[in-house]
N, C-alpha and C positions, 0 to 999 in steps of 0.2 A: 448640697450643702449640709443636709442632715447626716448623710453618710460620712462626710469629712469630719464633722463634729463628733460623731460616734466613734470614728476611728481614733481621733485624738484622745477621747476619753478612755477608750480601751487601752491605748498605748500608755497613757499616763498611769492608769490603774496597774498595768503590768509592771511598769518601772517602779511604782511605789511598792508593789508586792515583793519584787526582787530586792529592793533596798531594805525593806523591813526584814527580809530573810537573812540578808548579810549581817544586819545589826544583831539579830537573834542567834547567829551562828558564830561562836568564837573561833572556829577553825578557819573561816574565811578571813577574818581580821588577822589571825596569826600568820597565815600564808602571805597576806598582802603586806604586813608591816613588821611582824616579829621575825619571820624567816629572812627577809632582806637584811635586817639588822644583824642577825647571827652570821649570815654569809659574809657580809662586808667586814665585820669584826674578825672573822676567821681568816679571810683572805688578806685583809689589810694588815693584820698584826701577826698571824700565825703562818702564812704562806709567803715565802720569799724565794725568788730566783737569783738573788744576789749571793755571791760566795764571799764571805768575810770570816775572819778568825778561824781559818782552816788549821786544824792540828797538824803540825809539821815536825818531823824528827830531824834533829841536826846532829850529825856525827862528825867530829873533828879528831882525827887520829893524832895530830901533833899541833896543839894550840900554839899560836904565836900572834904577833900584832896584826898580820895580814888576815889570817883566818878569823880573828876576833872582830876585825872591822867588817868583814863580809857577813858574819852571823849577826852582827849588830844591825845591819841593814834589814835582815829578815825580822828582827825583833821590833824595829820601828815601823814596819809595814802594818797597816790595818787589816790586811788580807790574811795574815798568818798568826798563829799562836805557837811559837817554836818550843820544842822540848829537847833538852840535851840528852844524848845517849853516849855511853863510853865506847860502844862497839857497834859495828854494822849488824851483828847477829841479834843484839838486843833490840835494835831499831826494827829489824825485820819481824821479830816476834810481836812488837807493838803494832806493826802494820797488819800482821795476820789477825790480831785480836781487834782490829778496827779502832784502836786507840789513836792512831794517826792516819792521815790520808796520803802522806808522802814522806820521802826521805831525801835529805840533801846530805851528800857524803863528800867530805873533804879529806882526801887521802894524805898520807904523811909527806908526800913530795909536792903538795899543792903550792906552797909558797916558793919552793926552790924552782919549780918549773915556771911559775909566774914571773919571778924576778930574772931568771937566767935566760930562758928561751921564749917566754911569752905564750906558751901553749899549755898552760895548766888546765886540767879538766875537772869538772864537778860531776860527781855521780848523782843521778836523780832517779829514784824509784817511786812509782805511783801506783795506787790502787785503781785498777782499770775496770772494776765491777760496774761502777757508774761512769760510763764513757764521757758524758758531758762534764762531770765534776773533774775527771782526770785532765781533760783538755783545758778547762779553766785554770786548774792548779798549775799545769805546765806553763801556761801563758803568764801567770802571775810570777812564777819563779824566774822565767826568762826576763820579765820586766825588772824585777829586783836586781838580778845579776847585771843587766845592762846599765841600770842607773848607778849601781855601785862601781862598775868598771869605769864609767865616765868620771866619777868623782875620784877614783883611785889614780887615774891617769893625770888628772889635774894636780893632785898632791905630789905626784912624782915628777911633775914638770914635763910630761910627755904628751905629745899631741895624739889624741884618740881619734883615729880616722874611721868613719863609718861610710860605706859606699852609698847608702840611701838613708836619709833622715826622714822619719815619719813625723808628720805634724797633724795629729788627729783633730777633727772638729766634730763634735757630737751635736746633732740637731734634734730639736723637739723634746728631748729628755736628757738635758745636759747633766743632771745629777745621776743618771743611769740607775734610777730606782725602779725596781720591778713593780712596786706598788702603784706607781703612776701608770704603768702599762696594764696591770691586772684589774684595778678597780673600774675603769671605764668599760672594759669588756665584760665584767661581772654584771653590769646593769642589764645587758642583753639576756643573760641567764636568768636573772631575777624576773624580768618582765615575761620571759617565756614561761616560768613557773606560774606566775600570777595569771597570765592570760589563758594559756592552754589548759593547765591542770584544773584551775578553779572552774572554768566554763564547762569543761567536759564532765566534771564530777557533779556539778550542780544540776545539770539536766538529767544525769543518771539518777540522782537522788529523787528527782521528781517522779521518775518511773518506779523506783523502789518504794516510795511512800504512797503511791497511788494518786498523787495530786495531778499528774499529767492527764489522767483520764477525766478528772474534773474540768481541766482546761479545755479538753477536746469537745465537751458538750456545750461550751459557751460560744457566743457569736464571734469571739476573737479569732483573727486570721493567723495563719502560721507565720506570715511575715512579721506581724505585730508581736507574736511570741518571741521570735528571734531577736528583733530590735529591743524589745523590753528586757531581754536577758543580757544583751550586749552593753547597753548604756550604763547600768550600775557597775558592771565589772570593768568597763573602760575607765570610769571615774576612779574606781578602786586601784586599777593598775597604774594610772597616771599619778595617783597619790603615792604609791610605792616608788615610782620613778623619781618623783620630787624628793622623797626622803633619801633615796640612794644618792642623788646628785648633791643634796645638801651635806650628807656625810662625807662624800668624796671631796668636796670643797673645803669644809670647815673642820673636819676631823682628821682627814688624811692629807690635807694640803695638796691635793691634786689640782694643777692649774686648769682652768677652762679658758683656753685662748680663743675659741670660736664663739659663735653667737649662741646664747642660751635659747633664743626663739627657734633657731634652726635645729638645735638639739631637741627641743620640745616637739617640733613638727615631725621630725624623724621618729621620735619616740611614740607619738600618737599613731603614726603610720605602722610602725612595727607592732604596737599593741593591737591594732586591728587585725594584723596578720596572725598574731598569737590567738586572739579571740576566734578568728575564723578556723584555725586548726582545732581549737577546743570544741567548737560547734560541730565540726566535721566528725570528730571522734565521738561526740555524743549521739550522732545519728546511727552509729553502728554498735555502741555499747550502752546497755541499759542497766548496768551494775556499776556502782561506784568503784569497786575493787578493780574490775576490768578496765574501766575508763582511766583510773589512776595508773595502772600498769602500762596501758597503751600510751598515755601522755608522757610517761617517763621515758619509755623506749623510743618513741617517735619524735618527741620534741626536746626533752631535757638533755638526754645523753648526747644527741647530735649537737645541740647548742653548746654543750660543755667541751666536747672533744673535737668537733670538726668545724668550729666557727672561727678559729684563729685566736680565741680567747686566751689560751695558754700555749697551745702547740702551733708552731708556724705552718701555715698551709703550704708554703713553698718547699718545705722539707719533707712533705708527705709524698708517697708514690703517686704517679700521674693518674691512675684510675681513681684513687681516693680524692685527689684534687678535683676531678670532674664531679664526683659525688657531692663535694662541698657546695657546688653551685645550686644544689637543691635545698640547702639549709638556710632558712631565712635569717637566722642569727648571724651568719657570716657577713651579711650586708650591713646589719646594724652595728656589729662590732667594728667594722671598718669606719662607719660614720662616727660612732662614739669616740673611738681612739683618735680619729683625725681631728674632731672638733675640740676634744680636751687638750691634746698635746701639740697639734700643728696649727690649728686655726681653721678659718673658713676656706678650705680648699674645695671650691665648688665643683670641679669635675668629679671628685671622689664622692662628695655628698650627694650630688644630683644623680649620678649614674647608679649608685647603690639605692637611692630613694626610688628611682624608677623601677628597679628590680623588686623592691618591696611592694610598690603599688601593683605591679602585675600579680605578685603572689597573693596580695590581699583580695583582688578581684577573683582569682582562681579559687581560693579557699572559701570565701564567702559565697561564691556562686555554686560551688559543689555542696556546701552545707545547705543552701536554700533549695537546691534541686533534690537532695536526699531527704529533706525534712517533709513529712507528710502529716496532715491532720487526721491520722487514723491510728488504730491500736495495734495493727499487725506489724 
């Protein structure tokens, strides 16, 4: 009984020590609350995968009512910012100078072929340096052309026959806003930073300052040291998560269609995984600089690149897709984006949570095994 009471006192003392250390260290507060704020504002407002107001060159060799109607359709579109050019050579110079991303070229015989034979052609030239932007621009041009052609046929009293009519239905993100996709995934990156980086560096700081040696000569056990360091940073990480979710809901208007409690439980599980990675790093690095570099390379960069946060995992080469199964953030990104945009899809939430649970046990187990109450 006395041993149990002594263990509780030592554990509470360790938690209190770490909590005071956090309050006295502005960098920990900055990483937990200021960095998420900066990242969310940066990705919420500064980073967008939506293509709108694309600079587009319009070349009309022989203006008339038909060509004016078509160019007007491009001007009314939210996706383009058209600019008129007198010749294709001038438009090509603007394309070479990156002043426009594409050219729509209506030759002098455009209206004559359209009215007489119905086989008028539109010349389209795109900047293919950014292949994704080129594909998006080509699709938008095709869409404007098809919509105008349908309206033109109706004004001419001609039936416009299309062999296949597409009726799209967009689920989960009907507004097709990249912000709704990016912000939930960014929470995984933020929690990785808070959990892994802070935990790895705080233990290394103990070694650098010589306070770890003082802990070693006390009756406290190594397990109590680890738990005492985990609890304050777990609370700090969950506070950063709540701040991120609040900004997502009330600042960026990202819908949370699933259960908040399911999101909180999954976040707590992922935070334990991140803390376990940080503790494991701390067992091999006794310098804050080394611990920070390892945590960036091993935790942050994989969470940013290989988690599906920005880049689709399905479009990666198969060997890289296999590697992503070793990245904990992959599973939490899937949970977060599902709960925010789709709702309580339990097969996805539970299967990914099970993977996080296994990883938590592995990382915490390895950290406990490698941690020794000795100075060597």
